[in-house]
C-alpha positions as CSV (number, residue, x, y, z in Angstrom):
1,M,0.0,0.0,0.0
2,K,1.2,3.5,-0.9
3,V,-0.1,6.7,0.5
4,K,0.3,10.0,-1.3
5,S,-1.6,13.3,-1.0
6,G,-4.4,11.7,1.0
7,L,-5.0,9.0,-1.6
8,Y,-4.5,5.3,-1.0
9,S,-3.0,3.2,-3.8
10,V,-3.8,-0.5,-3.4
11,A,-2.9,-3.0,-6.2
12,G,-3.0,-0.3,-8.8
13,F,-6.3,1.3,-7.7
14,T,-6.5,4.7,-6.2
15,L,-8.9,5.0,-3.3
16,P,-10.2,8.3,-1.8
17,P,-9.8,8.4,2.0
18,G,-12.6,6.6,3.9
19,E,-13.7,4.5,1.0
20,A,-13.1,0.8,0.7
21,Q,-13.0,-0.7,-2.8
22,S,-12.1,-4.2,-3.8
23,A,-9.2,-4.5,-6.3
24,E,-10.6,-7.8,-7.4
25,P,-14.1,-9.1,-8.3
26,D,-16.0,-10.8,-5.5
27,P,-14.6,-14.2,-4.7
28,K,-16.4,-17.4,-5.8
29,P,-18.2,-19.4,-3.2
30,W,-16.1,-22.0,-1.5
31,E,-16.5,-25.5,-2.9
32,K,-14.6,-27.3,-0.1
33,T,-13.4,-26.2,3.3
34,E,-11.1,-27.9,5.7
35,I,-12.1,-26.1,8.9
36,V,-15.0,-23.7,8.4
37,G,-18.4,-25.4,8.7
38,K,-17.0,-28.5,10.4
39,A,-17.3,-29.5,14.0
40,L,-14.1,-29.9,15.8
41,P,-13.7,-31.7,19.1
42,R,-13.0,-29.5,22.1
43,V,-9.8,-30.5,23.8
44,D,-11.4,-30.7,27.3
45,A,-14.8,-31.8,26.2
46,Y,-14.6,-35.3,27.7
47,E,-13.4,-34.0,31.1
48,R,-16.2,-31.5,31.3
49,V,-19.1,-33.8,30.3
50,S,-17.9,-36.8,32.2
51,G,-17.4,-35.0,35.4
52,S,-13.8,-35.8,35.7
53,A,-12.7,-32.2,35.3
54,V,-11.4,-30.9,38.6
55,Y,-12.7,-27.5,39.5
56,P,-11.2,-25.5,42.5
57,S,-14.3,-26.4,44.6
58,D,-13.4,-30.1,43.9
59,V,-9.9,-29.8,45.4
60,S,-9.6,-31.5,48.8
61,L,-6.4,-31.5,50.8
62,P,-5.5,-33.5,53.9
63,N,-6.6,-31.8,57.2
64,M,-8.2,-29.0,55.2
65,L,-10.2,-26.4,57.0
66,Y,-13.2,-24.6,55.6
67,A,-13.6,-20.8,55.8
68,A,-16.9,-18.8,55.8
69,I,-17.2,-15.0,55.9
70,L,-19.8,-13.0,57.8
71,R,-21.0,-10.1,55.7
72,C,-22.7,-6.8,56.5
73,P,-26.5,-6.9,55.9
74,H,-26.7,-3.1,55.5
75,P,-25.7,-0.9,52.5
76,H,-23.9,1.5,54.9
77,A,-23.0,0.9,58.5
78,R,-20.3,1.1,61.1
79,V,-19.3,-1.9,63.1
80,K,-19.4,-0.9,66.8
81,A,-18.6,-4.3,68.4
82,V,-18.2,-7.9,67.4
83,D,-18.9,-10.7,69.9
84,T,-17.3,-14.0,68.8
85,S,-17.3,-15.7,72.2
86,Q,-20.1,-18.2,71.4
87,A,-18.7,-19.0,67.9
88,E,-15.2,-19.7,69.4
89,K,-16.7,-22.4,71.7
90,M,-18.5,-24.3,69.0
91,P,-17.2,-27.8,67.9
92,G,-14.8,-27.9,65.0
93,I,-14.0,-24.2,65.1
94,H,-10.2,-23.5,64.8
95,R,-10.1,-19.8,64.4
96,V,-12.4,-16.7,64.3
97,L,-11.1,-13.5,62.6
98,T,-12.3,-10.0,63.1
99,G,-10.8,-6.5,62.5
100,S,-9.3,-6.6,66.0
101,T,-7.6,-10.0,65.5
102,P,-3.8,-9.6,65.5
103,G,-2.4,-9.8,62.0
104,C,-5.7,-8.8,60.4
105,A,-5.0,-5.1,60.1
106,I,-4.3,-5.6,56.4
107,D,-4.8,-2.8,53.8
108,W,-7.0,-3.8,50.9
109,Y,-7.0,-1.7,47.7
110,Y,-10.0,-1.9,45.4
111,N,-9.4,-1.7,41.6
112,W,-11.2,1.7,41.4
113,G,-8.7,3.3,43.7
114,A,-10.4,3.2,47.1
115,S,-8.8,1.4,50.1
116,A,-10.1,-0.2,53.2
117,K,-9.0,-2.7,55.9
118,L,-9.5,-6.4,55.4
119,F,-12.3,-6.2,58.0
120,D,-13.1,-2.5,57.9
121,P,-15.4,-1.1,60.6
122,N,-16.9,1.2,58.0
123,C,-19.0,-1.1,55.8
124,L,-19.4,0.5,52.4
125,F,-22.0,-1.9,50.9
126,E,-24.2,-4.8,51.7
127,G,-22.0,-7.8,51.7
128,D,-18.8,-6.1,53.0
129,E,-16.6,-8.4,55.1
130,V,-17.1,-8.2,58.9
131,A,-15.6,-11.5,60.3
132,A,-14.6,-15.0,59.2
133,V,-14.3,-18.4,60.7
134,A,-12.2,-21.5,59.9
135,A,-13.8,-24.9,60.8
136,E,-13.4,-28.6,60.1
137,S,-16.5,-28.7,57.9
138,P,-18.4,-26.1,55.9
139,Y,-21.5,-26.7,58.0
140,Q,-19.7,-26.0,61.2
141,A,-18.3,-22.8,59.7
142,V,-21.8,-21.6,58.7
143,D,-23.2,-22.4,62.1
144,A,-20.4,-20.4,63.7
145,L,-21.2,-17.4,61.6
146,R,-24.8,-17.5,62.9
147,A,-23.4,-17.4,66.5
148,I,-21.4,-14.2,65.9
149,K,-23.2,-11.1,67.3
150,V,-22.5,-7.7,65.6
151,D,-23.6,-4.3,66.9
152,Y,-24.1,-2.1,63.9
153,E,-24.6,1.7,63.7
154,I,-26.8,1.9,60.6
155,L,-25.8,4.9,58.5
156,P,-27.7,6.8,55.8
157,F,-27.1,5.9,52.1
158,V,-28.2,6.6,48.6
159,A,-28.5,4.0,45.8
160,D,-28.6,6.5,42.9
161,E,-25.2,7.3,41.4
162,L,-26.2,10.9,40.5
163,K,-27.7,11.6,43.9
164,A,-24.5,10.2,45.5
165,L,-22.5,13.0,43.8
166,E,-24.6,15.8,45.3
167,P,-23.0,17.8,48.1
168,Q,-25.5,16.8,50.7
169,A,-25.2,13.1,50.0
170,P,-23.9,10.8,52.8
171,K,-20.2,10.4,52.4
172,L,-18.6,6.9,52.1
173,H,-15.1,8.3,51.9
174,E,-13.4,11.2,53.7
175,K,-12.8,12.9,50.3
176,G,-16.3,12.4,49.1
177,N,-18.1,9.8,47.0
178,Q,-16.3,10.4,43.7
179,V,-13.3,8.1,43.5
180,G,-10.8,9.0,40.9
181,E,-10.9,11.6,38.1
182,V,-13.6,11.9,35.5
183,E,-12.6,10.4,32.2
184,K,-13.8,12.2,29.1
185,Y,-13.9,11.0,25.5
186,Q,-14.6,13.5,22.8
187,R,-14.2,13.9,19.0
188,G,-15.6,16.3,16.5
189,D,-17.3,19.6,17.2
190,V,-20.3,18.8,19.4
191,A,-21.4,22.4,19.8
192,K,-21.3,23.0,16.0
193,G,-23.3,19.8,15.5
194,F,-26.0,20.9,17.8
195,A,-26.1,24.4,16.2
196,E,-26.5,23.0,12.7
197,A,-29.0,20.3,13.7
198,D,-32.7,20.7,12.7
199,I,-33.8,19.1,16.0
200,V,-32.0,18.6,19.3
201,L,-33.6,16.0,21.5
202,E,-32.1,15.5,25.0
203,E,-33.1,12.5,27.1
204,S,-31.7,10.5,30.1
205,Y,-31.5,6.8,29.9
206,S,-30.6,4.3,32.6
207,V,-30.3,0.5,33.0
208,S,-30.7,-1.7,36.0
209,C,-27.6,-3.0,37.8
210,L,-26.2,-6.1,36.1
211,L,-24.5,-8.8,38.1
212,H,-22.4,-11.6,36.8
213,T,-24.0,-14.9,37.9
214,P,-21.6,-17.8,37.0
215,T,-22.7,-21.4,37.7
216,E,-19.6,-21.9,39.9
217,P,-19.4,-19.4,42.7
218,H,-16.3,-17.4,43.6
219,G,-14.0,-19.3,45.9
220,C,-10.6,-20.9,46.2
221,V,-8.5,-23.5,48.0
222,V,-5.1,-22.4,49.4
223,N,-2.2,-24.3,50.9
224,W,0.9,-23.0,52.7
225,D,4.0,-25.1,52.2
226,G,6.6,-23.3,54.3
227,D,6.8,-19.8,52.9
228,R,5.2,-20.8,49.6
229,L,1.5,-20.4,48.8
230,T,-0.5,-22.4,46.3
231,V,-3.9,-21.2,45.3
232,W,-6.5,-23.2,43.3
233,E,-8.8,-20.5,42.0
234,T,-11.8,-20.2,39.7
235,T,-10.3,-17.3,37.8
236,Q,-10.0,-15.7,34.4
237,G,-6.6,-14.3,35.2
238,V,-4.1,-16.3,37.2
239,F,-1.4,-13.7,36.9
240,A,-3.6,-10.9,38.2
241,I,-4.6,-13.0,41.2
242,Q,-1.0,-13.8,41.9
243,D,0.0,-10.2,41.7
244,Q,-2.7,-8.9,44.1
245,I,-2.2,-11.7,46.6
246,A,1.6,-11.1,46.7
247,R,1.2,-7.3,47.0
248,T,-1.4,-7.5,49.7
249,L,0.5,-10.1,51.8
250,G,3.9,-8.4,51.1
251,I,5.6,-11.5,49.7
252,P,7.4,-12.1,46.5
253,Q,5.4,-13.2,43.5
254,S,7.8,-16.1,43.1
255,K,6.3,-17.5,46.4
256,V,2.7,-17.5,45.1
257,R,1.4,-20.0,42.6
258,V,-2.1,-19.8,41.2
259,I,-3.7,-22.8,39.5
260,G,-6.8,-22.3,37.4
261,H,-7.5,-25.3,35.2
262,Y,-11.2,-25.2,34.9
263,M,-13.8,-22.5,35.6
264,G,-17.6,-22.7,35.8
265,G,-18.2,-19.3,34.2
266,G,-16.9,-15.9,35.0
267,F,-18.0,-13.2,32.4
268,G,-15.4,-10.8,33.6
269,S,-16.2,-11.1,37.3
270,K,-13.3,-13.4,38.0
271,L,-10.4,-11.2,36.8
272,D,-9.4,-9.8,40.1
273,A,-8.7,-11.1,43.6
274,G,-11.1,-10.6,46.4
275,K,-10.8,-10.2,50.2
276,Y,-11.7,-13.9,50.5
277,H,-8.3,-14.8,49.0
278,I,-6.6,-13.0,51.9
279,V,-9.0,-14.4,54.5
């Protein structure tokens, strides 16, 4: 291809900018194809349909404990006190973690720029992590969560993103509710376009919140072998998970191995690490 004075020369034809012209007549229909239109066996098809594929939730290690996380039931609240005394006495419970547990004052950085503690007393959304337990079975872990008593101070909130930017809106962060700088994309002369238009119609449109709902829930299995950590995770990005875990725990990436052979759906929701990895 040669470009001269704004004209494109392709195979002897001169094309004005912005126009696509074929240098040859339309190709004839294919008579025979080797790949297109033919079914090809998926390399992991048998493992998936036979049930022999090992997902992270299928991994079982010797003497493995099961973790469960207690989450805030309010969209905005402050944790005033957490009573774990009854949960700690229950059978099969090895550990109960809260924000006051030694070693749990870990900084967590969200991918939109905000930061919080692993178990932050200021709960920013319904589902924020408040406490966690480790037990010999998942049923014992869930029973222990029910025994934890939390005293919440319920705080005001708004669920509309535009109302949340108003000056009088309840603040989630010290600097306000806007996290990060506004990103703008612009091309052309918008003002000129409006001025020359015969009709200008302005409307506001919105859509409901969309949540990823994969068949396989989020979760992982972890194993410490000395100072090396292996994580079996249902993830779309093993290297992103490795990086976030290493940075949060303050250990070299070479000490963290993330294995993600099979995943039961993700749709973009399993690209980043979550607090549950650190718990």
